[in-house]
Backbone as XML, in Angstrom:
<?xml version="1.0"?>
<chain id="A" units="angstrom">
  <residue number="1" name="MET">
    <atom name="N" x="0.674" y="-0.841" z="-0.296"/>
    <atom name="CA" x="-0.368" y="-0.031" z="-0.066"/>
    <atom name="C" x="1.343" y="1.354" z="0.158"/>
  </residue>
  <residue number="2" name="ILE">
    <atom name="N" x="1.652" y="1.585" z="0.986"/>
    <atom name="CA" x="3.004" y="3.062" z="0.505"/>
    <atom name="C" x="3.523" y="2.768" z="-0.765"/>
  </residue>
  <residue number="3" name="GLN">
    <atom name="N" x="4.463" y="1.581" z="-1.257"/>
    <atom name="CA" x="4.420" y="1.634" z="-2.601"/>
    <atom name="C" x="3.482" y="2.343" z="-3.200"/>
  </residue>
  <residue number="4" name="LYS">
    <atom name="N" x="2.392" y="2.184" z="-3.421"/>
    <atom name="CA" x="1.304" y="3.226" z="-4.099"/>
    <atom name="C" x="0.923" y="4.035" z="-3.557"/>
  </residue>
  <residue number="5" name="TRP">
    <atom name="N" x="0.912" y="4.472" z="-2.332"/>
    <atom name="CA" x="0.352" y="6.612" z="-2.294"/>
    <atom name="C" x="2.175" y="7.399" z="-1.963"/>
  </residue>
  <residue number="6" name="HIS">
    <atom name="N" x="3.630" y="6.327" z="-1.567"/>
    <atom name="CA" x="4.763" y="6.770" z="-1.941"/>
    <atom name="C" x="5.055" y="8.102" z="-2.628"/>
  </residue>
  <residue number="7" name="PRO">
    <atom name="N" x="5.459" y="9.586" z="-2.103"/>
    <atom name="CA" x="5.545" y="10.666" z="-2.894"/>
    <atom name="C" x="5.962" y="10.201" z="-4.382"/>
  </residue>
  <residue number="8" name="ASP">
    <atom name="N" x="7.527" y="9.804" z="-3.904"/>
    <atom name="CA" x="7.932" y="9.561" z="-5.051"/>
    <atom name="C" x="7.621" y="8.685" z="-6.089"/>
  </residue>
  <residue number="9" name="ARG">
    <atom name="N" x="6.975" y="7.595" z="-5.786"/>
    <atom name="CA" x="6.125" y="6.841" z="-6.437"/>
    <atom name="C" x="4.305" y="7.182" z="-6.816"/>
  </residue>
  <residue number="10" name="CYS">
    <atom name="N" x="4.445" y="8.133" z="-6.586"/>
    <atom name="CA" x="2.798" y="7.976" z="-7.120"/>
    <atom name="C" x="2.571" y="8.643" z="-7.502"/>
  </residue>
  <residue number="11" name="LYS">
    <atom name="N" x="1.565" y="8.625" z="-9.285"/>
    <atom name="CA" x="1.422" y="9.348" z="-10.660"/>
    <atom name="C" x="0.096" y="10.411" z="-10.062"/>
  </residue>
  <residue number="12" name="ALA">
    <atom name="N" x="-0.301" y="9.776" z="-9.197"/>
    <atom name="CA" x="-1.766" y="10.722" z="-8.352"/>
    <atom name="C" x="-1.182" y="13.122" z="-8.031"/>
  </residue>
  <residue number="13" name="ASP">
    <atom name="N" x="-2.040" y="13.459" z="-6.910"/>
    <atom name="CA" x="-2.305" y="14.607" z="-6.413"/>
    <atom name="C" x="-0.901" y="14.363" z="-6.004"/>
  </residue>
  <residue number="14" name="LYS">
    <atom name="N" x="0.285" y="14.709" z="-5.898"/>
    <atom name="CA" x="1.496" y="14.928" z="-4.680"/>
    <atom name="C" x="0.792" y="15.110" z="-2.658"/>
  </residue>
  <residue number="15" name="ASP">
    <atom name="N" x="-0.171" y="16.154" z="-3.231"/>
    <atom name="CA" x="0.153" y="17.295" z="-1.985"/>
    <atom name="C" x="-1.254" y="15.322" z="-1.173"/>
  </residue>
  <residue number="16" name="LYS">
    <atom name="N" x="-2.299" y="14.898" z="-1.763"/>
    <atom name="CA" x="-2.930" y="13.363" z="-2.129"/>
    <atom name="C" x="-1.790" y="12.824" z="-1.355"/>
  </residue>
  <residue number="17" name="CYS">
    <atom name="N" x="-0.805" y="12.305" z="-1.843"/>
    <atom name="CA" x="-0.150" y="11.120" z="-2.175"/>
    <atom name="C" x="0.853" y="11.472" z="-0.795"/>
  </residue>
  <residue number="18" name="LYS">
    <atom name="N" x="0.365" y="12.646" z="-0.143"/>
    <atom name="CA" x="1.523" y="12.997" z="1.161"/>
    <atom name="C" x="0.635" y="12.428" z="1.616"/>
  </residue>
  <residue number="19" name="GLU">
    <atom name="N" x="-0.591" y="12.779" z="1.915"/>
    <atom name="CA" x="-1.056" y="12.669" z="2.805"/>
    <atom name="C" x="-1.748" y="11.228" z="3.309"/>
  </residue>
  <residue number="20" name="MET">
    <atom name="N" x="-2.145" y="10.450" z="1.819"/>
    <atom name="CA" x="-1.804" y="8.939" z="2.109"/>
    <atom name="C" x="-0.763" y="8.466" z="2.804"/>
  </residue>
  <residue number="21" name="THR">
    <atom name="N" x="0.159" y="9.114" z="2.527"/>
    <atom name="CA" x="1.710" y="7.962" z="3.224"/>
    <atom name="C" x="1.484" y="9.259" z="4.777"/>
  </residue>
  <residue number="22" name="VAL">
    <atom name="N" x="1.519" y="9.516" z="4.937"/>
    <atom name="CA" x="1.183" y="9.965" z="6.458"/>
    <atom name="C" x="0.191" y="8.926" z="7.485"/>
  </residue>
  <residue number="23" name="ARG">
    <atom name="N" x="-0.709" y="9.037" z="6.934"/>
    <atom name="CA" x="-1.705" y="8.092" z="7.058"/>
    <atom name="C" x="-1.775" y="7.233" z="6.975"/>
  </residue>
  <residue number="24" name="ILE">
    <atom name="N" x="-1.290" y="6.072" z="6.331"/>
    <atom name="CA" x="-0.781" y="5.154" z="6.450"/>
    <atom name="C" x="0.524" y="4.488" z="7.563"/>
  </residue>
  <residue number="25" name="ILE">
    <atom name="N" x="1.542" y="5.686" z="7.714"/>
    <atom name="CA" x="2.568" y="5.673" z="8.734"/>
    <atom name="C" x="1.638" y="5.445" z="9.240"/>
  </residue>
  <residue number="26" name="ALA">
    <atom name="N" x="1.081" y="6.517" z="10.219"/>
    <atom name="CA" x="-0.079" y="6.439" z="11.280"/>
    <atom name="C" x="-1.080" y="5.031" z="11.306"/>
  </residue>
  <residue number="27" name="ALA">
    <atom name="N" x="-1.404" y="4.776" z="10.815"/>
    <atom name="CA" x="-1.739" y="3.558" z="10.831"/>
    <atom name="C" x="-1.309" y="2.474" z="11.899"/>
  </residue>
  <residue number="28" name="TYR">
    <atom name="N" x="0.135" y="2.452" z="10.656"/>
    <atom name="CA" x="0.990" y="1.094" z="10.934"/>
    <atom name="C" x="1.144" y="1.042" z="12.619"/>
  </residue>
  <residue number="29" name="ARG">
    <atom name="N" x="1.646" y="1.980" z="12.981"/>
    <atom name="CA" x="2.347" y="2.338" z="14.047"/>
    <atom name="C" x="1.108" y="1.896" z="15.240"/>
  </residue>
  <residue number="30" name="LEU">
    <atom name="N" x="-0.100" y="2.024" z="15.274"/>
    <atom name="CA" x="-0.598" y="2.472" z="16.530"/>
    <atom name="C" x="-1.244" y="0.789" z="15.724"/>
  </residue>
  <residue number="31" name="ILE">
    <atom name="N" x="-1.616" y="-0.270" z="14.793"/>
    <atom name="CA" x="-1.650" y="-1.482" z="14.766"/>
    <atom name="C" x="-0.676" y="-2.164" z="15.239"/>
  </residue>
  <residue number="32" name="ASN">
    <atom name="N" x="1.492" y="-1.962" z="15.304"/>
    <atom name="CA" x="2.283" y="-2.211" z="15.448"/>
    <atom name="C" x="1.851" y="-1.817" z="17.479"/>
  </residue>
  <residue number="33" name="ASN">
    <atom name="N" x="1.806" y="-0.903" z="17.801"/>
    <atom name="CA" x="1.666" y="-0.933" z="19.321"/>
    <atom name="C" x="0.954" y="-1.166" z="20.068"/>
  </residue>
  <residue number="34" name="TYR">
    <atom name="N" x="-0.372" y="-1.320" z="19.823"/>
    <atom name="CA" x="-1.334" y="-2.370" z="19.774"/>
    <atom name="C" x="-0.667" y="-3.955" z="19.742"/>
  </residue>
  <residue number="35" name="CYS">
    <atom name="N" x="-0.001" y="-3.928" z="18.767"/>
    <atom name="CA" x="0.090" y="-5.663" z="19.214"/>
    <atom name="C" x="1.894" y="-6.237" z="20.234"/>
  </residue>
  <residue number="36" name="LYS">
    <atom name="N" x="2.572" y="-4.786" z="20.036"/>
    <atom name="CA" x="3.773" y="-4.867" z="21.548"/>
    <atom name="C" x="3.290" y="-4.346" z="22.327"/>
  </residue>
  <residue number="37" name="ASN">
    <atom name="N" x="1.934" y="-3.856" z="23.049"/>
    <atom name="CA" x="1.044" y="-3.660" z="24.515"/>
    <atom name="C" x="-0.093" y="-4.372" z="24.178"/>
  </residue>
  <residue number="38" name="TYR">
    <atom name="N" x="0.116" y="-5.611" z="23.399"/>
    <atom name="CA" x="-1.353" y="-6.687" z="23.363"/>
    <atom name="C" x="-1.342" y="-6.678" z="25.695"/>
  </residue>
  <residue number="39" name="GLU">
    <atom name="N" x="-2.486" y="-7.041" z="25.530"/>
    <atom name="CA" x="-2.375" y="-7.591" z="27.563"/>
    <atom name="C" x="-2.064" y="-8.794" z="27.125"/>
  </residue>
  <residue number="40" name="PHE">
    <atom name="N" x="-2.567" y="-10.112" z="26.476"/>
    <atom name="CA" x="-2.968" y="-10.964" z="26.379"/>
    <atom name="C" x="-1.824" y="-12.078" z="25.906"/>
  </residue>
  <residue number="41" name="SER">
    <atom name="N" x="-0.809" y="-12.766" z="25.227"/>
    <atom name="CA" x="-0.349" y="-13.294" z="24.552"/>
    <atom name="C" x="-0.530" y="-14.976" z="24.392"/>
  </residue>
  <residue number="42" name="PHE">
    <atom name="N" x="0.265" y="-14.729" z="22.596"/>
    <atom name="CA" x="-0.791" y="-15.889" z="22.406"/>
    <atom name="C" x="0.627" y="-17.182" z="22.366"/>
  </residue>
  <residue number="43" name="SER">
    <atom name="N" x="1.124" y="-17.173" z="22.993"/>
    <atom name="CA" x="2.617" y="-17.586" z="22.202"/>
    <atom name="C" x="2.354" y="-19.224" z="22.947"/>
  </residue>
  <residue number="44" name="LYS">
    <atom name="N" x="2.485" y="-20.638" z="22.051"/>
    <atom name="CA" x="2.019" y="-21.404" z="22.442"/>
    <atom name="C" x="1.728" y="-21.833" z="24.142"/>
  </residue>
  <residue number="45" name="GLU">
    <atom name="N" x="3.616" y="-21.159" z="24.869"/>
    <atom name="CA" x="3.565" y="-21.658" z="26.026"/>
    <atom name="C" x="2.254" y="-21.234" z="26.998"/>
  </residue>
  <residue number="46" name="GLU">
    <atom name="N" x="2.478" y="-19.810" z="27.120"/>
    <atom name="CA" x="0.782" y="-19.431" z="27.031"/>
    <atom name="C" x="-0.814" y="-20.200" z="26.787"/>
  </residue>
  <residue number="47" name="VAL">
    <atom name="N" x="-1.072" y="-20.251" z="26.080"/>
    <atom name="CA" x="-2.039" y="-20.825" z="24.946"/>
    <atom name="C" x="-2.289" y="-22.125" z="26.049"/>
  </residue>
  <residue number="48" name="SER">
    <atom name="N" x="-1.341" y="-22.823" z="26.120"/>
    <atom name="CA" x="-1.515" y="-24.297" z="25.841"/>
    <atom name="C" x="-2.262" y="-24.152" z="28.194"/>
  </residue>
  <residue number="49" name="ASN">
    <atom name="N" x="-1.725" y="-23.296" z="27.858"/>
    <atom name="CA" x="-1.953" y="-22.685" z="30.392"/>
    <atom name="C" x="-3.612" y="-22.723" z="30.395"/>
  </residue>
  <residue number="50" name="TYR">
    <atom name="N" x="-4.591" y="-22.687" z="29.351"/>
    <atom name="CA" x="-5.494" y="-23.196" z="29.169"/>
    <atom name="C" x="-6.564" y="-24.031" z="28.449"/>
  </residue>
  <residue number="51" name="LEU">
    <atom name="N" x="-6.656" y="-25.392" z="28.563"/>
    <atom name="CA" x="-6.684" y="-25.848" z="27.639"/>
    <atom name="C" x="-7.345" y="-27.091" z="27.947"/>
  </residue>
  <residue number="52" name="SER">
    <atom name="N" x="-8.628" y="-26.994" z="27.908"/>
    <atom name="CA" x="-9.387" y="-27.540" z="28.340"/>
    <atom name="C" x="-9.286" y="-29.383" z="28.492"/>
  </residue>
  <residue number="53" name="ALA">
    <atom name="N" x="-9.487" y="-30.008" z="29.275"/>
    <atom name="CA" x="-9.323" y="-31.242" z="29.529"/>
    <atom name="C" x="-8.845" y="-32.701" z="28.403"/>
  </residue>
  <residue number="54" name="GLU">
    <atom name="N" x="-9.469" y="-31.935" z="27.816"/>
    <atom name="CA" x="-9.868" y="-33.345" z="26.362"/>
    <atom name="C" x="-8.540" y="-32.303" z="25.576"/>
  </residue>
  <residue number="55" name="GLU">
    <atom name="N" x="-8.335" y="-31.007" z="25.214"/>
    <atom name="CA" x="-7.407" y="-30.203" z="24.158"/>
    <atom name="C" x="-6.663" y="-30.666" z="25.347"/>
  </residue>
  <residue number="56" name="TRP">
    <atom name="N" x="-5.623" y="-30.654" z="26.723"/>
    <atom name="CA" x="-4.763" y="-31.388" z="27.290"/>
    <atom name="C" x="-4.253" y="-33.420" z="26.782"/>
  </residue>
  <residue number="57" name="TRP">
    <atom name="N" x="-5.474" y="-33.402" z="26.303"/>
    <atom name="CA" x="-5.085" y="-35.282" z="26.483"/>
    <atom name="C" x="-4.468" y="-35.281" z="25.447"/>
  </residue>
  <residue number="58" name="PHE">
    <atom name="N" x="-6.106" y="-34.779" z="24.782"/>
    <atom name="CA" x="-5.119" y="-34.905" z="22.844"/>
    <atom name="C" x="-3.902" y="-34.491" z="22.877"/>
  </residue>
  <residue number="59" name="GLU">
    <atom name="N" x="-3.111" y="-33.874" z="22.960"/>
    <atom name="CA" x="-2.103" y="-32.732" z="22.459"/>
    <atom name="C" x="-1.139" y="-33.861" z="23.216"/>
  </residue>
  <residue number="60" name="ARG">
    <atom name="N" x="-1.025" y="-34.729" z="24.263"/>
    <atom name="CA" x="-0.260" y="-34.965" z="24.979"/>
    <atom name="C" x="-0.289" y="-37.141" z="24.092"/>
  </residue>
  <residue number="61" name="PHE">
    <atom name="N" x="-1.527" y="-37.496" z="23.988"/>
    <atom name="CA" x="-1.360" y="-38.422" z="23.468"/>
    <atom name="C" x="-2.334" y="-39.119" z="22.347"/>
  </residue>
  <residue number="62" name="GLY">
    <atom name="N" x="-2.736" y="-37.281" z="21.492"/>
    <atom name="CA" x="-3.499" y="-37.644" z="20.142"/>
    <atom name="C" x="-4.442" y="-38.301" z="20.472"/>
  </residue>
  <residue number="63" name="ARG">
    <atom name="N" x="-4.978" y="-38.676" z="18.847"/>
    <atom name="CA" x="-6.432" y="-39.097" z="19.290"/>
    <atom name="C" x="-6.693" y="-40.142" z="18.502"/>
  </residue>
  <residue number="64" name="SER">
    <atom name="N" x="-5.560" y="-41.132" z="19.287"/>
    <atom name="CA" x="-4.987" y="-42.922" z="18.587"/>
    <atom name="C" x="-6.688" y="-43.424" z="18.908"/>
  </residue>
  <residue number="65" name="PRO">
    <atom name="N" x="-7.382" y="-44.697" z="18.457"/>
    <atom name="CA" x="-7.967" y="-45.362" z="19.213"/>
    <atom name="C" x="-8.172" y="-45.786" z="20.308"/>
  </residue>
  <residue number="66" name="LEU">
    <atom name="N" x="-6.935" y="-46.162" z="20.594"/>
    <atom name="CA" x="-7.036" y="-47.061" z="21.790"/>
    <atom name="C" x="-7.204" y="-46.269" z="22.825"/>
  </residue>
  <residue number="67" name="TRP">
    <atom name="N" x="-7.070" y="-44.704" z="22.714"/>
    <atom name="CA" x="-6.760" y="-43.992" z="24.240"/>
    <atom name="C" x="-8.531" y="-43.287" z="24.114"/>
  </residue>
  <residue number="68" name="GLY">
    <atom name="N" x="-9.174" y="-43.495" z="23.445"/>
    <atom name="CA" x="-11.028" y="-43.155" z="23.104"/>
    <atom name="C" x="-12.298" y="-43.907" z="22.355"/>
  </residue>
  <residue number="69" name="SER">
    <atom name="N" x="-13.084" y="-42.862" z="22.237"/>
    <atom name="CA" x="-14.028" y="-43.423" z="21.454"/>
    <atom name="C" x="-13.923" y="-43.517" z="19.731"/>
  </residue>
  <residue number="70" name="GLU">
    <atom name="N" x="-12.986" y="-43.173" z="19.252"/>
    <atom name="CA" x="-12.733" y="-42.612" z="17.871"/>
    <atom name="C" x="-13.031" y="-44.565" z="17.096"/>
  </residue>
  <residue number="71" name="GLN">
    <atom name="N" x="-13.297" y="-44.672" z="15.813"/>
    <atom name="CA" x="-13.641" y="-45.717" z="15.488"/>
    <atom name="C" x="-11.771" y="-46.674" z="15.389"/>
  </residue>
  <residue number="72" name="LYS">
    <atom name="N" x="-12.010" y="-47.514" z="15.372"/>
    <atom name="CA" x="-11.384" y="-49.007" z="15.844"/>
    <atom name="C" x="-10.575" y="-49.363" z="14.189"/>
  </residue>
  <residue number="73" name="THR">
    <atom name="N" x="-9.487" y="-48.790" z="14.252"/>
    <atom name="CA" x="-8.386" y="-49.772" z="12.874"/>
    <atom name="C" x="-9.393" y="-50.840" z="13.385"/>
  </residue>
  <residue number="74" name="LYS">
    <atom name="N" x="-9.428" y="-51.576" z="11.889"/>
    <atom name="CA" x="-9.498" y="-53.163" z="11.156"/>
    <atom name="C" x="-8.414" y="-53.882" z="11.225"/>
  </residue>
</chain>
């Protein structure tokens, strides 16, 4: 998006290109700051702290018919 609106590359009105570039950079900074400062982590370690009992079991033992009610192999 920035390539399209960058004043050095944009073929439209230069003032409009500058305005759009400033807006794109501001939006990027806003989103980047939000992600950096987000309260909750989505790391694998953090997410695994909140697994249900079933998810915990399947993560460790898989969905093997030996361990659950899945269809048995013939």
